[in-house]
C-alpha positions as CSV (number, residue, x, y, z in Angstrom):
1,M,-31.8,-32.6,11.5
2,I,-33.6,-30.2,9.2
3,H,-33.1,-27.3,11.6
4,Q,-29.4,-28.2,11.8
5,R,-29.0,-28.1,8.1
6,K,-30.8,-24.7,7.9
7,F,-28.7,-23.4,10.7
8,S,-25.5,-24.6,8.9
9,K,-26.6,-23.0,5.6
10,L,-27.4,-19.8,7.4
11,N,-24.1,-19.8,9.2
12,H,-22.2,-20.4,6.0
13,F,-24.1,-17.6,4.3
14,S,-23.4,-15.3,7.2
15,K,-19.6,-16.1,7.0
16,T,-19.7,-15.5,3.2
17,I,-21.3,-12.1,3.6
18,Q,-18.8,-11.1,6.3
19,T,-15.9,-12.2,4.2
20,K,-17.2,-10.2,1.2
21,L,-17.5,-7.2,3.4
22,L,-14.0,-7.6,4.7
23,I,-12.8,-7.7,1.1
24,A,-15.0,-4.7,0.1
25,L,-13.8,-2.5,3.0
26,P,-10.3,-1.8,1.7
27,I,-11.7,-1.4,-1.8
28,A,-14.2,1.2,-0.6
29,V,-11.4,3.0,1.2
30,L,-9.3,3.0,-2.0
31,L,-12.2,4.5,-4.0
32,L,-12.8,7.0,-1.2
33,F,-9.3,8.4,-1.5
34,A,-9.0,8.0,-5.3
35,S,-10.2,11.5,-6.1
36,P,-7.5,13.6,-4.3
37,A,-4.8,10.9,-4.8
38,M,-3.3,12.4,-7.9
39,A,-2.3,15.6,-6.0
40,H,0.0,13.7,-3.6
41,H,0.4,16.9,-1.6
42,P,-1.5,17.0,1.7
43,M,-0.6,20.7,2.3
44,G,-2.0,21.8,-1.0
45,G,1.5,21.9,-2.6
46,A,2.9,24.2,0.2
47,T,6.1,23.0,2.0
48,P,5.5,22.3,5.7
49,S,7.1,25.0,7.8
50,N,6.9,23.6,11.4
51,F,6.7,20.3,13.3
52,L,2.9,20.0,13.3
53,E,2.6,20.7,9.6
54,G,5.4,18.2,8.8
55,F,3.9,15.5,11.0
56,L,0.4,16.0,9.6
57,S,1.8,16.0,6.0
58,G,3.6,12.8,6.7
59,L,0.4,11.2,8.1
60,A,-1.6,12.3,5.1
61,H,0.7,11.5,2.2
62,P,0.4,7.7,2.2
63,L,-3.4,8.0,2.6
64,I,-4.3,10.5,-0.1
65,G,-2.0,8.8,-2.5
66,V,-4.0,5.8,-3.5
67,D,-1.0,4.2,-5.2
68,H,1.0,4.2,-1.9
69,F,-2.1,3.2,0.1
70,A,-2.8,0.2,-2.2
71,F,0.8,-1.0,-1.8
72,I,0.8,-0.8,2.0
73,I,-2.4,-2.8,2.0
74,A,-0.8,-5.3,-0.4
75,I,2.3,-5.9,1.8
76,G,0.1,-6.3,4.9
77,L,-2.0,-8.9,3.3
78,L,1.0,-10.7,1.7
79,A,2.7,-10.9,5.2
80,V,-0.2,-13.1,6.4
81,V,0.9,-16.0,4.2
82,K,4.6,-15.7,4.6
83,R,7.0,-16.7,7.4
84,Q,8.5,-13.9,9.5
85,R,5.3,-12.1,8.6
86,M,5.8,-8.5,9.7
87,L,9.3,-8.4,8.4
88,I,7.9,-7.6,4.9
89,P,6.1,-4.4,5.9
90,M,8.9,-3.4,8.3
91,A,11.5,-3.7,5.4
92,F,9.3,-1.5,3.3
93,V,8.8,1.2,6.0
94,L,12.5,1.4,6.8
95,A,13.5,1.4,3.1
96,A,10.9,4.2,2.6
97,M,12.8,6.4,5.1
98,V,16.0,5.7,3.1
99,G,14.3,6.6,-0.1
100,T,13.1,9.9,1.3
101,G,16.6,10.6,2.6
102,L,18.0,10.0,-0.8
103,H,15.6,12.6,-2.2
104,F,16.6,15.1,0.6
105,L,20.3,14.6,-0.4
106,G,19.6,15.4,-4.0
107,F,19.9,12.0,-5.6
108,N,18.1,11.7,-8.9
109,L,16.2,8.5,-9.4
110,A,14.7,8.5,-12.9
111,G,11.3,7.0,-13.7
112,I,10.3,6.8,-10.0
113,E,6.5,7.0,-10.7
114,L,6.8,4.1,-13.1
115,L,8.7,2.1,-10.5
116,V,6.1,2.9,-7.8
117,S,3.2,1.9,-10.1
118,G,5.0,-1.3,-11.2
119,S,5.6,-2.3,-7.6
120,I,1.9,-2.1,-6.9
121,L,1.1,-4.3,-9.8
122,L,3.9,-6.8,-8.8
123,F,2.6,-7.2,-5.3
124,G,-0.9,-7.5,-6.5
125,I,0.2,-10.4,-8.8
126,L,2.1,-12.0,-5.8
127,L,-1.2,-12.0,-3.9
128,T,-2.9,-13.9,-6.7
129,Q,-0.3,-16.6,-7.1
130,K,-0.3,-19.9,-5.3
131,D,3.5,-20.4,-5.8
132,D,5.3,-19.7,-2.6
133,L,8.2,-17.3,-3.1
134,K,10.8,-17.3,-0.4
135,T,10.2,-14.7,2.3
136,T,13.7,-13.3,1.6
137,T,12.8,-12.7,-2.0
138,V,9.6,-10.9,-1.0
139,V,11.5,-8.8,1.6
140,G,14.0,-7.9,-1.2
141,F,11.1,-6.7,-3.4
142,S,9.6,-4.9,-0.5
143,T,12.8,-3.1,0.3
144,I,13.3,-1.9,-3.3
145,A,9.7,-0.8,-3.5
146,G,10.2,1.1,-0.2
147,V,13.1,3.1,-1.6
148,C,11.0,4.0,-4.6
149,H,7.9,5.0,-2.6
150,G,10.0,6.8,0.0
151,Y,11.7,8.8,-2.8
152,A,8.3,9.8,-4.1
153,Y,7.2,10.8,-0.5
154,G,10.2,13.2,-0.4
155,E,8.8,15.4,-3.2
156,A,6.2,16.8,-0.8
157,I,8.8,17.9,1.8
158,F,11.8,18.8,-0.4
159,G,13.3,22.1,0.6
160,A,11.8,22.1,4.1
161,Q,13.8,22.8,7.3
162,M,15.1,20.0,9.5
163,T,12.3,20.1,12.1
164,P,9.4,19.7,9.7
165,M,11.4,17.2,7.7
166,L,12.0,14.9,10.6
167,A,8.4,15.3,11.7
168,Y,7.4,14.3,8.2
169,L,9.5,11.2,8.4
170,A,7.9,10.3,11.7
171,G,4.4,10.9,10.4
172,F,4.6,8.7,7.3
173,T,6.5,6.0,9.1
174,C,3.8,5.8,11.8
175,I,0.8,5.8,9.4
176,Q,2.4,3.2,7.2
177,L,2.9,0.9,10.2
178,V,-0.7,1.4,11.3
179,V,-2.2,0.7,7.8
180,A,0.1,-2.3,7.3
181,T,-0.9,-3.7,10.7
182,I,-4.6,-3.2,10.1
183,S,-4.2,-4.9,6.7
184,F,-2.3,-7.8,8.3
185,K,-5.0,-8.2,11.0
186,L,-7.7,-8.2,8.3
187,G,-5.8,-10.8,6.3
188,K,-5.6,-13.0,9.3
189,V,-9.4,-12.9,9.8
190,L,-9.8,-13.8,6.1
191,L,-7.3,-16.7,6.6
192,Q,-9.3,-18.0,9.6
193,R,-12.6,-17.9,7.7
194,S,-11.2,-19.6,4.6
195,E,-11.6,-23.2,3.6
196,Q,-8.1,-23.0,2.0
197,P,-6.0,-21.8,4.9
198,R,-2.7,-21.8,2.9
199,F,-3.7,-19.3,0.3
200,P,-7.4,-18.3,0.5
201,A,-9.5,-17.1,-2.4
202,S,-10.3,-13.9,-0.5
203,L,-6.7,-12.8,-0.5
204,R,-6.4,-13.6,-4.3
205,S,-9.5,-11.5,-4.8
206,A,-7.9,-8.6,-2.9
207,G,-4.8,-9.2,-5.1
208,L,-6.8,-8.7,-8.2
209,V,-8.0,-5.4,-6.9
210,I,-4.5,-4.3,-6.1
211,C,-3.5,-5.4,-9.6
212,G,-6.2,-3.2,-11.1
213,V,-5.0,-0.2,-9.1
214,G,-1.3,-0.8,-10.0
215,G,-2.2,-1.5,-13.7
216,S,-4.2,1.7,-14.0
217,F,-1.5,3.8,-12.5
218,L,1.2,2.1,-14.6
219,F,-0.8,2.7,-17.7
220,S,-1.4,6.3,-16.9
221,Q,2.3,6.8,-16.2
222,V,3.4,5.1,-19.5
223,V,0.9,7.3,-21.4
224,S,2.2,10.4,-19.8
225,V,5.8,9.4,-20.7
226,L,4.9,8.6,-24.3
227,I,2.4,11.5,-24.8
228,P,3.5,14.3,-22.4
229,L,1.0,17.0,-21.7
230,P,1.9,20.5,-22.9
231,K,3.1,22.8,-20.2
232,G,0.6,25.6,-19.7
């Protein structure tokens, strides 16, 4: 009996450590990419000139931009606790293509960085809430966010020829689907390990991290609007 209790405690401790590691993993990745994230230009600011450069640029942009990366993780995790699960990240990815297309066509969306930062904070908050919003509402938010993030993606490819432009679209679409799927799978593991299967504390903890990322980006954007840096 004593051995069973010890084994039970050890097993519980092991699961707790594994859960903490699963939460810490995306946080560590966010911090890893935080340094180069502000640049948002995987080609060092140069416009891609061929298919390979366009595709690699598309793959890199959602990863080196910690704001975009955090949001993709957030929608993947949120999809775990919603019906029609992967419809949420799919709506975001498709809408991001539309947003990039709007940038290509010369549409001017003002305050896009504020909207991107605000979307991260919003989805972080959604991850921390027990109230169950309708999936259609979350999909709507995800679609609007996708247009904003996609428009921001378009800045790195604006002015490129058609071939690298299409390759860029393919690249960032693929990588976003991969990251969202990995995030979704991670969320499912956390859900299975949780004692509160409907809305586990581990997902709320991840939501707080996403809130921190979104809040910091939003604050920096507000400051830059209120106190613009002099052009040198």
